[in-house]
C-alpha positions in Angstrom: -5.7 -3.4 17.0 -2.1 -2.8 15.5 -1.2 0.3 13.3 -0.6 -0.4 9.8 1.9 1.5 7.4 -0.2 1.8 4.1 1.9 1.4 0.9 1.1 1.3 -3.1 2.5 0.0 -6.3 2.3 3.1 -8.7 1.8 2.9 -12.6 4.7 4.3 -14.5 8.5 3.9 -12.9 10.7 6.1 -10.9 13.6 7.6 -13.0 16.7 8.4 -10.5 19.5 11.2 -11.4 21.8 8.6 -12.5 19.4 7.4 -15.2 18.7 4.1 -13.3 15.1 3.4 -13.3 12.9 1.6 -10.2 9.5 0.2 -9.6 7.6 3.2 -8.1 6.2 2.5 -4.3 4.5 5.0 -2.3 3.5 5.5 1.2 0.2 6.6 1.5 -0.4 6.8 5.3 -1.2 5.2 8.6 -4.3 3.2 9.9 -4.8 1.1 13.1 -6.7 -2.0 12.3 -7.1 -5.8 13.6 -5.3 -7.0 10.3 -3.2 -6.0 7.1 -6.6 -6.9 4.7 -8.7 -4.8 6.8 -6.3 -1.8 7.2 -6.1 -1.5 3.4 -9.9 -1.5 3.1 -10.2 1.0 5.7 -7.5 3.4 4.0 -9.2 2.8 0.7 -12.7 3.5 1.6 -11.6 6.9 3.7 -7.8 7.9 2.5 -6.1 10.5 4.3 -6.2 13.0 1.3 -7.1 12.8 -2.4 -6.1 10.1 -4.2 -6.6 9.2 -8.2 -6.6 5.4 -7.7 -6.2 4.8 -11.3 -2.3 5.6 -10.7 -2.3 2.7 -8.1 -1.6 -1.1 -9.2 -2.3 -2.6 -5.9 -1.9 -1.6 -2.2 -1.0 -3.7 1.1 0.0 -2.9 4.4 2.8 -3.7 6.6 2.5 -3.9 10.8 4.6 -1.4 13.0 3.9 -3.8 15.4 5.7 -7.5 15.7 4.7 -9.4 13.1 6.4 -12.3 11.3 5.2 -11.6 7.7 6.2 -7.9 7.7 8.3 -6.9 5.0 6.5 -9.5 2.8 2.8 -7.9 2.3 3.6 -6.4 -0.8 4.9 -9.6 -2.3 2.8 -12.0 -0.8 -0.2 -10.2 -0.2 -1.2 -7.6 -2.7 -4.6 -6.2 -2.7 -5.1 -5.1 -6.4 -7.4 -1.4 -6.7 -10.0 -3.1 -9.1 -10.4 -6.0 -6.2 -11.4 -2.7 -3.7 -13.7 -1.4 -6.2 -15.8 -4.3 -6.5 
């Protein structure tokens, strides 16, 4: 079992003081799980604080342990909120 960092791509962009616009990604919390997709489902079903899921596009989890795919789940293994609602 590993600890996973839960990340989310939010609807809307982030506007920096400089005027630059960035994608808005948020860290949502941590979950202990056996796999990244399972970690997302665990967090989605029992978030650590109230979340308006309509503000979230997709979620992913990054292992805090040694995982060769770390740093790529957000681009390769996105889990969309509408898929979790089904």
